[in-house]
VOGU-3710 file (C-alpha; in Angstrom, 3 decimals, decimal comma):
1> xxxxxxxxxx> 6,079/-0,079/7,224  8,399/0,681/9,411  10,858/2,984/8,361  14,574/4,135/9,239  15,664/7,336/8,205  19,729/7,426/7,843  22,230/10,008/6,764  24,662/8,195/3,999  27,360/10,208/2,760  25,282/13,194/3,753
11> xxxxxxxxxx> 22,365/12,283/2,314  19,023/12,137/4,602  17,087/9,042/3,194  14,010/6,293/4,520  14,386/2,864/4,686  12,225/-0,298/4,514  12,849/-1,192/8,800  12,291/-4,680/7,571  14,755/-4,515/4,677  17,613/-3,050/6,495
21> xxxxxxxxxx> 18,687/-3,766/10,325  19,107/-1,246/12,551  22,673/1,364/12,875  23,901/3,817/14,779  22,111/7,150/14,339  18,862/5,494/13,041  15,554/7,736/13,448  13,199/4,451/13,681  9,362/5,046/12,799  6,867/3,199/13,579
31> xxxxxxxxxx> 3,993/1,945/11,392  1,887/4,608/12,913  3,952/7,249/12,365  4,952/6,533/8,718  1,201/6,188/7,847  0,803/9,753/9,439  3,806/11,151/7,047  2,223/9,228/4,155  -1,198/10,883/4,816  0,082/14,333/5,074
41> xxxxxxxxxx> 2,551/13,966/1,886  -0,769/12,955/-0,243  -2,060/15,518/1,099  0,284/17,558/0,073  0,438/16,756/-3,422  -3,253/15,841/-4,267  -4,656/16,470/-7,383  -1,202/17,880/-8,590  1,048/15,942/-11,290  3,893/14,261/-8,864
51> xxxxxxxxxx> 6,359/12,506/-10,770  9,475/13,838/-9,147  12,550/11,251/-8,912  15,263/10,818/-6,257  18,180/9,240/-7,948  20,451/10,154/-5,892  18,572/9,347/-2,784  17,212/6,102/-4,581  20,569/4,892/-5,242  21,670/5,193/-1,841
61> xxxxxxxxxx> 18,368/3,657/-0,117  19,498/0,503/-2,787  23,310/0,577/-0,861  21,656/-0,571/2,345  18,876/-3,391/1,570  19,818/-6,761/2,558  16,502/-8,835/2,612  13,711/-8,252/0,210  10,009/-6,868/1,816  7,959/-8,232/-0,802
71> xxxxx> 9,024/-11,859/0,354  8,500/-11,257/3,631  5,207/-14,008/4,583  4,105/-12,534/7,706  2,367/-9,625/6,656
//
């Protein structure tokens, strides 16, 4: 999934590109770039317990969502 990297209240967050509209200053990552990062993160955490939570970031991410990707019909 393509994502946007955005700074909100001096906090950097990653957003679903489909669920948000572009804003000035966003860094856009296409599907391939996001996939590459996901593979890297998975390699970093492979075999390790990962239950880390990011309440501040997740709350800010929720404030930017304007549509729901789970209802997207073209996937």
